[in-house]
LOLOVEX-126440 format. One record per atom (N, C-alpha, C, O): residue in three letters; x, y, z. Coordinates in steps of 0.05 Angstrom, whole numbers, padded with zeros to 5 digits, always signed. Layout:
# residues N
ALAXYZ ...
This chain:
# residues 234
MET-02995-01042+00006 MET-02991-01016-00013 MET-02998-01017-00032 MET-02994-01037-00046 GLY-03017-00989-00043 GLY-03036-00996-00065 GLY-03010-00979-00081 GLY-02990-00968-00073 ASP-03023-00983-00116 ASP-03014-00968-00134 ASP-03000-00937-00137 ASP-03015-00919-00127 VAL-02983-00930-00146 VAL-02982-00903-00149 VAL-02993-00892-00169 VAL-02983-00898-00190 ALA-03013-00874-00172 ALA-03033-00870-00202 ALA-03023-00851-00201 ALA-03015-00839-00181 GLY-03020-00843-00232 GLY-03008-00811-00245 GLY-03033-00796-00250 GLY-03053-00810-00254 PRO-03037-00771-00250 PRO-03055-00749-00259 PRO-03066-00760-00277 PRO-03056-00776-00292 ALA-03101-00747-00279 ALA-03128-00759-00295 ALA-03116-00742-00313 ALA-03105-00720-00307 ASP-03119-00758-00346 ASP-03110-00755-00363 ASP-03140-00733-00381 ASP-03161-00745-00387 PRO-03138-00705-00388 PRO-03155-00699-00391 PRO-03172-00714-00428 PRO-03194-00712-00438 GLY-03155-00724-00435 GLY-03163-00735-00464 GLY-03181-00767-00454 GLY-03196-00776-00471 GLY-03179-00778-00433 GLY-03196-00799-00419 GLY-03177-00832-00413 GLY-03184-00854-00405 ALA-03142-00815-00425 ALA-03133-00853-00428 ALA-03117-00850-00396 ALA-03106-00833-00383 ALA-03125-00880-00396 ALA-03115-00883-00360 ALA-03089-00879-00358 ALA-03073-00881-00376 PRO-03082-00871-00327 PRO-03057-00866-00322 PRO-03046-00895-00316 PRO-03059-00914-00309 PRO-03017-00893-00319 PRO-03001-00909-00310 PRO-03013-00925-00288 PRO-03029-00914-00272 ALA-03007-00944-00286 ALA-03016-00964-00256 ALA-02995-00960-00237 ALA-03006-00961-00215 ARG-02965-00953-00233 ARG-02954-00953-00212 ARG-02924-00936-00229 ARG-02919-00939-00252 VAL-02914-00925-00214 VAL-02883-00907-00225 VAL-02867-00930-00233 VAL-02870-00953-00225 PRO-02850-00921-00251 PRO-02822-00947-00257 PRO-02805-00951-00227 PRO-02785-00965-00225 ALA-02815-00938-00210 ALA-02790-00951-00187 ALA-02802-00967-00174 ALA-02790-00985-00163 MET-02830-00964-00174 MET-02838-00986-00149 MET-02841-01016-00167 MET-02840-01039-00157 GLU-02843-01011-00194 GLU-02844-01034-00215 GLU-02817-01056-00206 GLU-02819-01079-00200 VAL-02784-01031-00209 VAL-02758-01033-00196 VAL-02760-01057-00177 VAL-02752-01080-00181 LEU-02776-01044-00151 LEU-02774-01053-00129 LEU-02792-01077-00132 LEU-02780-01097-00127 ARG-02816-01082-00139 ARG-02827-01109-00140 ARG-02819-01125-00157 ARG-02828-01147-00150 ARG-02805-01128-00181 ARG-02793-01150-00190 ARG-02771-01152-00176 ARG-02761-01174-00181 SER-02753-01137-00157 SER-02731-01141-00152 SER-02742-01159-00125 SER-02729-01178-00116 SER-02766-01153-00115 SER-02773-01173-00086 SER-02782-01205-00100 SER-02781-01228-00093 VAL-02789-01194-00118 VAL-02813-01223-00130 VAL-02779-01243-00140 VAL-02780-01268-00139 PHE-02761-01235-00146 PHE-02732-01249-00152 PHE-02717-01267-00130 PHE-02708-01289-00126 ALA-02721-01241-00117 ALA-02716-01253-00084 ALA-02730-01275-00073 ALA-02720-01296-00065 ALA-02757-01268-00072 ALA-02777-01295-00059 ALA-02771-01313-00078 ALA-02775-01334-00065 GLU-02765-01321-00099 GLU-02758-01341-00110 GLU-02732-01354-00102 GLU-02726-01377-00107 ILE-02722-01341-00092 ILE-02686-01353-00087 ILE-02692-01361-00064 ILE-02681-01383-00060 MET-02709-01350-00041 MET-02709-01353-00017 MET-02733-01385-00020 MET-02730-01404-00004 ASP-02760-01386-00044 ASP-02770-01408-00041 ASP-02755-01431-00046 ASP-02756-01453-00035 ALA-02743-01423-00063 ALA-02722-01456-00070 ALA-02707-01466-00051 ALA-02698-01488-00054 PHE-02702-01449-00024 PHE-02687-01466-00011 PHE-02704-01481+00002 PHE-02690-01494+00018 ASP-02732-01489+00005 ASP-02752-01495+00016 ASP-02768-01535-00003 ASP-02783-01554+00001 ARG-02756-01526-00016 ARG-02761-01554-00029 ARG-02737-01555-00054 ARG-02715-01544-00055 SER-02750-01570-00071 SER-02728-01591-00086 SER-02722-01563-00105 SER-02743-01553-00113 PRO-02700-01549-00111 PRO-02690-01540-00126 PRO-02682-01548-00157 PRO-02673-01570-00163 THR-02690-01522-00181 THR-02678-01531-00204 THR-02649-01523-00206 THR-02637-01508-00191 ASP-02638-01536-00229 ASP-02608-01521-00235 ASP-02603-01494-00232 ASP-02589-01483-00215 LYS-02618-01483-00253 LYS-02614-01448-00253 LYS-02621-01440-00229 LYS-02608-01420-00224 GLU-02639-01449-00206 GLU-02641-01435-00175 GLU-02624-01441-00166 GLU-02616-01424-00150 LEU-02607-01467-00167 LEU-02576-01480-00148 LEU-02558-01451-00159 LEU-02543-01442-00142 VAL-02558-01441-00179 VAL-02540-01439-00196 VAL-02533-01398-00185 VAL-02514-01383-00181 ALA-02567-01394-00185 ALA-02578-01362-00174 ALA-02568-01361-00148 ALA-02559-01340-00138 GLN-02569-01383-00134 GLN-02563-01385-00105 GLN-02532-01388-00101 GLN-02520-01378-00082 ALA-02519-01402-00122 ALA-02493-01403-00112 ALA-02480-01378-00121 ALA-02459-01372-00111 LYS-02493-01361-00144 LYS-02475-01335-00147 LYS-02486-01316-00118 LYS-02466-01305-00108 ALA-02514-01310-00101 ALA-02513-01299-00082 ALA-02500-01306-00062 ALA-02489-01286-00053 LEU-02494-01324-00048 LEU-02473-01338-00042 LEU-02447-01326-00042 LEU-02434-01317-00023 GLY-02441-01327-00071 GLY-02417-01323-00070 GLY-02415-01294-00066 GLY-02399-01290-00048 ARG-02424-01273-00076 ARG-02430-01246-00069 ARG-02433-01234-00039 ARG-02430-01211-00031 GLU-02439-01258-00025 GLU-02438-01251+00003 GLU-02418-01256+00017 GLU-02410-01240+00034 PHE-02404-01283+00012 PHE-02386-01294+00017 PHE-02356-01271+00015 PHE-02345-01262+00035 VAL-02350-01267-00010 VAL-02332-01242-00025 VAL-02339-01219-00008 VAL-02318-01209+00001 HIS-02366-01202+00003 HIS-02368-01180+00010 HIS-02358-01182+00043 HIS-02353-01163+00058 ALA-02358-01205+00047 ALA-02353-01208+00071 ALA-02325-01212+00075 ALA-02320-01201+00097 ARG-02307-01221+00066 ARG-02275-01237+00060 ARG-02263-01197+00054 ARG-02240-01189+00061 LEU-02282-01180+00041 LEU-02271-01159+00029 LEU-02274-01140+00047 LEU-02256-01123+00047 LEU-02294-01138+00067 LEU-02297-01119+00090 LEU-02274-01129+00116 LEU-02262-01114+00132 ARG-02270-01164+00114 ARG-02248-01166+00137 ARG-02224-01149+00123 ARG-02205-01137+00135 ALA-02228-01150+00101 ALA-02194-01147+00095 ALA-02193-01101+00090 ALA-02175-01090+00077 GLY-02211-01090+00100 GLY-02220-01071+00098 GLY-02216-01058+00072 GLY-02198-01042+00068 LEU-02235-01065+00053 LEU-02236-01060+00024 LEU-02262-01057+00021 LEU-02278-01070+00036 ALA-02274-01036-00003 ALA-02298-01035-00012 ALA-02304-01043-00028 ALA-02286-01047-00044 TRP-02328-01049-00036 TRP-02340-01064-00060 TRP-02372-01063-00062 TRP-02389-01072-00047 SER-02375-01047-00092 SER-02408-01047-00098 SER-02410-01070-00110 SER-02394-01086-00119 ALA-02434-01069-00110 ALA-02446-01096-00122 ALA-02478-01084-00121 ALA-02491-01086-00100 PRO-02490-01071-00147 PRO-02516-01058-00150 PRO-02534-01085-00143 PRO-02547-01082-00123 GLU-02537-01109-00155 GLU-02550-01126-00151 GLU-02550-01143-00130 GLU-02569-01159-00127 ARG-02527-01144-00113 ARG-02532-01149-00083 ARG-02548-01136-00064 ARG-02550-01111-00060 ALA-02561-01157-00053 ALA-02583-01144-00029 ALA-02578-01158-00010 ALA-02579-01181-00016 ALA-02570-01154+00020 ALA-02564-01176+00036 ALA-02585-01198+00045 ALA-02605-01187+00035 PRO-02592-01215+00053 PRO-02609-01238+00063 PRO-02614-01232+00087 PRO-02598-01229+00105 ALA-02648-01227+00088 ALA-02656-01229+00113 ALA-02644-01238+00137 ALA-02634-01260+00133 PRO-02641-01230+00157 PRO-02638-01243+00180 PRO-02648-01275+00185 PRO-02672-01275+00177 GLY-02643-01297+00193 GLY-02653-01310+00201 GLY-02676-01332+00180 GLY-02695-01347+00184 GLY-02658-01318+00153 GLY-02670-01335+00125 GLY-02652-01361+00117 GLY-02630-01365+00127 ARG-02664-01378+00100 ARG-02639-01403+00093 ARG-02619-01387+00078 ARG-02596-01391+00084 LEU-02623-01372+00061 LEU-02600-01359+00050 LEU-02574-01343+00069 LEU-02550-01345+00067 ALA-02589-01330+00084 ALA-02568-01321+00119 ALA-02556-01351+00129 ALA-02536-01356+00143 GLU-02569-01363+00122 GLU-02556-01383+00139 GLU-02540-01400+00129 GLU-02522-01408+00143 VAL-02544-01409+00104 VAL-02530-01425+00096 VAL-02505-01404+00097 VAL-02487-01411+00113 CYS-02500-01378+00084 CYS-02477-01369+00083 CYS-02461-01362+00108 CYS-02439-01352+00108 ALA-02476-01370+00130 ALA-02463-01366+00152 ALA-02443-01383+00157 ALA-02420-01380+00164 VAL-02459-01408+00151 VAL-02443-01428+00161 VAL-02407-01434+00136 VAL-02385-01441+00143 LEU-02421-01427+00105 LEU-02407-01432+00080 LEU-02374-01411+00106 LEU-02351-01419+00110 LEU-02385-01390+00114 LEU-02360-01363+00124 LEU-02351-01380+00145 LEU-02327-01384+00144 ARG-02364-01392+00165 ARG-02351-01412+00182 ARG-02337-01427+00182 ARG-02319-01431+00198 LEU-02345-01441+00160 LEU-02321-01471+00153 LEU-02303-01455+00127 LEU-02290-01471+00114 GLY-02301-01437+00122 GLY-02288-01420+00116 GLY-02262-01412+00136 GLY-02240-01422+00137 ASP-02270-01399+00148 ASP-02251-01389+00172 ASP-02239-01426+00185 ASP-02215-01429+00183 GLU-02249-01442+00193 GLU-02240-01460+00197 GLU-02215-01477+00176 GLU-02199-01494+00183 LEU-02218-01469+00156 LEU-02197-01478+00127 LEU-02178-01452+00139 LEU-02158-01457+00152 GLU-02184-01433+00134 GLU-02164-01408+00133 GLU-02143-01418+00158 GLU-02119-01424+00155 LEU-02158-01420+00187 LEU-02148-01429+00208 LEU-02119-01449+00204 LEU-02096-01449+00213 ILE-02134-01464+00187 ILE-02109-01492+00185 ILE-02083-01484+00165 ILE-02060-01481+00173 ARG-02091-01481+00145 ARG-02076-01465+00120 ARG-02073-01438+00120 ARG-02085-01427+00101 PRO-02059-01419+00139 PRO-02078-01392+00128 PRO-02057-01370+00100 PRO-02062-01347+00094 SER-02038-01385+00093 SER-02033-01377+00074 SER-02040-01384+00036 SER-02031-01374+00015 VAL-02058-01405+00043 VAL-02070-01416+00022 VAL-02079-01404+00007 VAL-02077-01406-00017 TYR-02092-01387+00024 TYR-02113-01365+00005 TYR-02110-01346+00001 TYR-02123-01331-00013 ARG-02088-01339+00014 ARG-02082-01306+00006 ARG-02060-01302-00009 ARG-02040-01316-00010 ASN-02064-01279-00021 ASN-02044-01266-00042 ASN-02058-01294-00063 ASN-02046-01315-00056 VAL-02070-01298-00078 VAL-02070-01322-00089 VAL-02060-01315-00112 VAL-02040-01327-00121 ALA-02075-01287-00127 ALA-02053-01283-00158 ALA-02032-01291-00160 ALA-02024-01307-00178 ARG-02012-01278-00133 ARG-01987-01278-00138 ARG-01967-01307-00133 ARG-01943-01311-00137 GLN-01988-01324-00123 GLN-01986-01357-00122 GLN-01985-01365-00148 GLN-01964-01374-00155 LEU-02003-01363-00164 LEU-02005-01371-00189 LEU-01996-01358-00219 LEU-01999-01366-00242 ASN-01982-01329-00203 ASN-01970-01314-00222 ASN-01988-01304-00245 ASN-01985-01303-00270 ILE-02000-01301-00236 ILE-02022-01287-00259 ILE-02026-01247-00261 ILE-02019-01230-00245 SER-02034-01246-00278 SER-02036-01208-00283 SER-02066-01207-00270 SER-02080-01227-00272 LEU-02073-01189-00261 LEU-02093-01175-00259 LEU-02116-01158-00277 LEU-02139-01150-00273 GLN-02101-01155-00296 GLN-02109-01130-00320 GLN-02121-01143-00339 GLN-02133-01129-00356 SER-02121-01173-00340 SER-02142-01187-00360 SER-02167-01205-00338 SER-02166-01223-00321 GLU-02186-01191-00349 GLU-02210-01207-00351 GLU-02213-01242-00351 GLU-02220-01255-00332 THR-02205-01252-00374 THR-02201-01273-00390 THR-02173-01292-00370 THR-02173-01316-00364 VAL-02150-01270-00362 VAL-02134-01294-00348 VAL-02137-01298-00328 VAL-02133-01320-00319 VAL-02147-01277-00311 VAL-02170-01278-00276 VAL-02197-01308-00282 VAL-02198-01330-00271 THR-02208-01302-00294 THR-02226-01318-00297 THR-02215-01355-00310 THR-02220-01377-00301 ASP-02204-01349-00327 ASP-02193-01379-00334 ASP-02169-01384-00308 ASP-02170-01405-00295 ALA-02154-01367-00302 ALA-02150-01387-00273 ALA-02162-01399-00258 ALA-02159-01423-00253 PHE-02184-01379-00244 PHE-02193-01393-00230 PHE-02214-01415-00238 PHE-02228-01425-00221 LEU-02214-01420-00255 LEU-02227-01449-00276 LEU-02209-01474-00272 LEU-02212-01498-00267 ALA-02187-01457-00277 ALA-02155-01483-00276 ALA-02158-01493-00241 ALA-02162-01516-00233 VAL-02155-01469-00225 VAL-02160-01473-00192 VAL-02183-01502-00187 VAL-02180-01525-00178 SER-02203-01487-00197 SER-02229-01505-00188 SER-02234-01539-00204 SER-02246-01559-00197 ALA-02218-01532-00228 ALA-02220-01562-00241 ALA-02205-01579-00224 ALA-02212-01602-00218 GLN-02179-01565-00215 GLN-02161-01588-00200 GLN-02172-01587-00170 GLN-02163-01607-00158 ILE-02183-01577-00158 ILE-02195-01577-00129 ILE-02223-01598-00140 ILE-02237-01604-00121 PHE-02228-01605-00159 PHE-02257-01625-00156 PHE-02240-01645-00174 PHE-02258-01653-00189 SER-02222-01654-00180 SER-02210-01672-00206 SER-02216-01696-00187 SER-02220-01714-00204 ALA-02219-01705-00166 ALA-02224-01727-00153 ALA-02249-01737-00141 ALA-02253-01760-00133 GLY-02264-01718-00139 GLY-02290-01716-00130 GLY-02308-01697-00121 GLY-02311-01676-00133 ILE-02320-01701-00101 ILE-02341-01658-00094 ILE-02338-01675-00065 ILE-02335-01699-00060 THR-02340-01653-00050 THR-02344-01660-00022 THR-02357-01617-00007 THR-02357-01594-00017 TRP-02364-01626+00011 TRP-02369-01604+00018 TRP-02350-01587+00030 TRP-02358-01564+00036 GLY-02318-01596+00038 GLY-02297-01583+00049 GLY-02282-01572+00011 GLY-02269-01551+00010 LYS-02286-01583-00006 LYS-02275-01571-00038 LYS-02294-01551-00039 LYS-02284-01531-00048 VAL-02320-01550-00032 VAL-02341-01535-00043 VAL-02332-01503-00034 VAL-02328-01483-00048 VAL-02331-01506+00000 VAL-02314-01480+00013 VAL-02292-01477+00003 VAL-02284-01454+00003 SER-02276-01493-00008 SER-02247-01481-00012 SER-02256-01471-00040 SER-02238-01455-00045 LEU-02270-01472-00058 LEU-02279-01461-00080 LEU-02290-01430-00076 LEU-02295-01413-00092 TYR-02290-01431-00060 TYR-02312-01403-00053 TYR-02288-01385-00033 TYR-02297-01363-00027 LEU-02265-01388-00024 LEU-02255-01386-00012 LEU-02227-01378-00035 LEU-02215-01357-00032 VAL-02221-01394-00054 VAL-02199-01374-00079 VAL-02218-01359-00089 VAL-02211-01336-00091 ALA-02240-01363-00097 ALA-02254-01341-00111 ALA-02259-01313-00093 ALA-02269-01293-00104 ALA-02252-01313-00063 ALA-02254-01286-00050 ALA-02220-01282-00047 ALA-02211-01261-00056 GLY-02203-01300-00037 GLY-02185-01289-00055 GLY-02174-01276-00077 GLY-02160-01255-00077 LEU-02182-01291-00098 LEU-02179-01267-00127 LEU-02190-01239-00118 LEU-02179-01217-00118 ALA-02209-01246-00112 ALA-02232-01216-00101 ALA-02213-01186-00089 ALA-02213-01162-00096 VAL-02195-01207-00065 VAL-02185-01186-00056 VAL-02170-01171-00070 VAL-02170-01146-00074 ASP-02149-01198-00082 ASP-02123-01187-00099 ASP-02136-01159-00112 ASP-02130-01135-00110 CYS-02164-01181-00133 CYS-02168-01151-00156 CYS-02181-01127-00144 CYS-02187-01111-00161 VAL-02188-01119-00116 VAL-02199-01101-00111 VAL-02174-01085-00100 VAL-02171-01063-00112 ARG-02156-01090-00082 ARG-02139-01085-00082 ARG-02110-01072-00104 ARG-02092-01055-00100 GLN-02117-01089-00128 GLN-02099-01081-00156 GLN-02123-01059-00161 GLN-02133-01072-00180 ALA-02136-01042-00160 ALA-02154-01027-00174 ALA-02176-01047-00189 ALA-02191-01036-00206 GLN-02178-01068-00185 GLN-02202-01078-00215 GLN-02221-01081-00205 GLN-02227-01104-00213 PRO-02247-01071-00184 PRO-02266-01081-00178 PRO-02285-01095-00196 PRO-02303-01110-00187 ALA-02282-01090-00217 ALA-02306-01101-00243 ALA-02290-01122-00238 ALA-02308-01133-00225 MET-02267-01142-00237 MET-02262-01163-00240 MET-02274-01182-00218 MET-02273-01206-00222 VAL-02284-01171-00198 VAL-02304-01186-00179 VAL-02322-01194-00188 VAL-02330-01217-00184 HIS-02340-01171-00209 HIS-02364-01196-00224 HIS-02365-01211-00233 HIS-02380-01231-00232 ALA-02335-01202-00253 ALA-02332-01234-00265 ALA-02326-01258-00257 ALA-02331-01278-00270 LEU-02309-01260-00225 LEU-02309-01275-00215 LEU-02340-01292-00208 LEU-02346-01316-00211 VAL-02352-01276-00202 VAL-02369-01288-00188 VAL-02397-01302-00206 VAL-02416-01316-00197 ASP-02392-01293-00231 ASP-02407-01301-00254 ASP-02394-01334-00262 ASP-02405-01356-00266 CYS-02360-01325-00263 CYS-02348-01351-00268 CYS-02356-01374-00245 CYS-02358-01399-00250 LEU-02360-01365-00227 LEU-02368-01378-00197 LEU-02391-01399-00202 LEU-02391-01423-00198 GLY-02410-01384-00209 GLY-02443-01385-00223 GLY-02440-01416-00244 GLY-02451-01437-00238 GLU-02427-01412-00263 GLU-02420-01417-00281 GLU-02406-01450-00277 GLU-02410-01473-00285 PHE-02387-01436-00259 PHE-02369-01476-00253 PHE-02397-01491-00230 PHE-02403-01515-00232 VAL-02406-01477-00216 VAL-02429-01487-00211 VAL-02452-01505-00223 VAL-02462-01525-00213 ARG-02456-01493-00246 ARG-02474-01499-00268 ARG-02464-01521-00279 ARG-02481-01539-00279 LYS-02441-01526-00289 LYS-02424-01542-00306 LYS-02417-01575-00292 LYS-02421-01597-00303 THR-02404-01567-00262 THR-02402-01584-00244 THR-02414-01587-00218 THR-02409-01608-00206 LEU-02426-01574-00209 LEU-02432-01579-00183 LEU-02469-01582-00177 LEU-02483-01585-00156 ALA-02475-01578-00204 ALA-02510-01571-00200 ALA-02524-01601-00191 ALA-02541-01604-00173 THR-02512-01624-00206 THR-02523-01651-00208 THR-02524-01670-00175 THR-02540-01686-00167 TRP-02498-01660-00163 TRP-02490-01664-00136 TRP-02508-01648-00115 TRP-02522-01659-00098 LEU-02507-01624-00118 LEU-02528-01601-00101 LEU-02556-01610-00101 LEU-02573-01612-00084 ARG-02555-01616-00127 ARG-02592-01629-00131 ARG-02605-01658-00118 ARG-02628-01665-00112 ARG-02580-01671-00116 ARG-02587-01702-00109 ARG-02588-01694-00070 ARG-02600-01705-00052 ARG-02569-01670-00071 ARG-02563-01668-00028 ARG-02593-01655-00025 ARG-02605-01656-00003 GLY-02602-01647-00040 GLY-02626-01631-00037 GLY-02620-01607-00030 GLY-02635-01596-00013 GLY-02593-01589-00042 GLY-02597-01560-00052 GLY-02567-01554-00023 GLY-02556-01570-00009 TRP-02563-01521-00023 TRP-02545-01513-00010 TRP-02549-01525+00008 TRP-02531-01542+00010 THR-02571-01526+00029 THR-02578-01532+00055 THR-02566-01552+00069 THR-02565-01556+00094 ASP-02555-01568+00045 ASP-02542-01591+00052 ASP-02523-01583+00076 ASP-02520-01595+00098 VAL-02510-01560+00069 VAL-02479-01558+00081 VAL-02485-01553+00110 VAL-02467-01551+00127 LEU-02508-01551+00114 LEU-02513-01546+00151 LEU-02500-01567+00169 LEU-02491-01564+00191 LYS-02502-01587+00156 LYS-02500-01617+00174 LYS-02478-01615+00172 LYS-02474-01630+00191 CYS-02452-01607+00165 CYS-02427-01590+00169 CYS-02422-01588+00195 CYS-02401-01597+00205 VAL-02442-01576+00210 VAL-02431-01560+00227 VAL-02445-01575+00251 VAL-02466-01570+00262 VAL-02429-01594+00253 VAL-02433-01615+00290 VAL-02418-01610+00304 VAL-02402-01628+00310 SER-02417-01588+00316 SER-02405-01566+00340 SER-02403-01547+00343 SER-02393-01533+00326 THR-02413-01533+00372 THR-02411-01506+00369 THR-02380-01502+00377 THR-02370-01483+00365 ASP-02362-01518+00396 ASP-02338-01504+00396 ASP-02324-01496+00372 ASP-02323-01509+00351 PRO-02312-01471+00377 PRO-02300-01463+00354 PRO-02263-01468+00350 PRO-02247-01455+00337 GLY-02258-01494+00369 GLY-02239-01514+00365 GLY-02241-01537+00351 GLY-02223-01549+00341 TYR-02267-01544+00351 TYR-02261-01580+00336 TYR-02260-01575+00306 TYR-02265-01556+00292 ARG-02255-01586+00305 ARG-02243-01602+00269 ARG-02254-01620+00262 ARG-02244-01642+00261 SER-02285-01613+00253 SER-02290-01637+00241 SER-02281-01654+00214 SER-02262-01651+00199 HIS-02304-01675+00214 HIS-02281-01695+00192 HIS-02279-01686+00155 HIS-02266-01695+00136 TRP-02300-01663+00159 TRP-02300-01657+00127 TRP-02273-01634+00127 TRP-02271-01623+00105 LEU-02260-01628+00142 LEU-02233-01615+00135 LEU-02219-01635+00125 LEU-02207-01632+00103 VAL-02217-01657+00138 VAL-02187-01671+00122 VAL-02204-01684+00100 VAL-02194-01706+00096 ALA-02225-01680+00083 ALA-02224-01688+00061 ALA-02216-01671+00046 ALA-02204-01673+00024 ALA-02227-01642+00065 ALA-02220-01611+00041 ALA-02192-01609+00034 ALA-02185-01597+00014 PHE-02170-01622+00055 PHE-02148-01613+00058 PHE-02126-01632+00036 PHE-02108-01626+00021 CYS-02141-01661+00046 CYS-02125-01673+00030 CYS-02123-01674+00003 CYS-02106-01688-00009 SER-02145-01658-00011 SER-02150-01650-00039 SER-02136-01633-00049 SER-02126-01635-00071 VAL-02134-01613-00032 VAL-02134-01582-00035 VAL-02111-01572-00022 VAL-02106-01548-00024 GLY-02095-01586-00010 GLY-02067-01580+00005 GLY-02054-01557-00014 GLY-02053-01533-00011 ARG-02043-01578-00041 ARG-02023-01569-00062 ARG-02045-01557-00091 ARG-02035-01553-00113 PHE-02065-01553-00086 PHE-02079-01545-00117 PHE-02065-01513-00123 PHE-02053-01511-00145 LEU-02065-01502-00113 LEU-02046-01472-00123 LEU-02022-01482-00137 LEU-02015-01476-00160 LYS-02006-01501-00120 LYS-01986-01506-00143 LYS-01991-01518-00163 LYS-01977-01512-00182 ALA-02009-01536-00168 ALA-02014-01554-00186 ALA-02027-01537-00204 ALA-02027-01545-00227 ALA-02040-01511-00199 ALA-02053-01495-00215 ALA-02040-01486-00233 ALA-02050-01485-00255 PHE-02009-01473-00225 PHE-01992-01450-00220 PHE-01968-01475-00250 PHE-01950-01464-00263 PHE-01971-01493-00253 PHE-01967-01508-00272 PHE-01983-01511-00294 PHE-01975-01509-00318 MET-02003-01517-00287 MET-02017-01513-00303 MET-02022-01492-00324 MET-02025-01498-00347 LEU-02022-01473-00317 LEU-02025-01444-00329 LEU-01997-01431-00333 LEU-01993-01406-00331 LEU-01977-01451-00338 LEU-01951-01434-00347 LEU-01954-01440-00376 LEU-01964-01460-00387 PRO-01940-01413-00391 PRO-01943-01419-00410 PRO-01928-01434-00434 PRO-01909-01420-00441 GLU-01929-01448-00443 GLU-01906-01470-00449 GLU-01884-01448-00464 GLU-01890-01426-00474 ARG-01858-01461-00463 ARG-01826-01448-00458 ARG-01814-01467-00490 ARG-01791-01465-00497 
């Protein structure tokens, strides 16, 4: 598609190369292409964080839809079917389903389990970071990464139900920051987010692969532990 030129200027000035709307679309497409391209080579930390947030938005959106809730994310664009981002997101969601089937109560009503108010962004993000630190206190595994996304999604569902949809954007940003500080080096050494595809070793939905064991050995009681970490001193 060529540039959309403006009308000729009698004074001889050159018309703008393209209208602003086209420029916005172009920049959006370039950004999306950069994220997609990073899945096919060794990604940088910045790219890993951008991918983490993109995956977070898709993961949260899927869980909100499942709960019958609406959430608007202006920067969210659904990944192209068959693309690497879509593939990774589908696997994260599937592994999340596996964890929830084993312990369905752990990732529901997360805010109530943590005994926190959803009226303060600082309280919500601090709680998320405290839980995240607890999950990875003994090392990093893909099971724990999936658990991290489930906690973010659980809190997001709580926020939207309590008429606090803006908190969801803060949670996604907080997720990206945690990945930058704690997970980026680990992800880079494993070749990026596509390494999670190795966790899918069976097409049988009843199969429980070994990654689940590592996940629940470390996070089975993380909400209880984080609850005590967040309690104010009395």
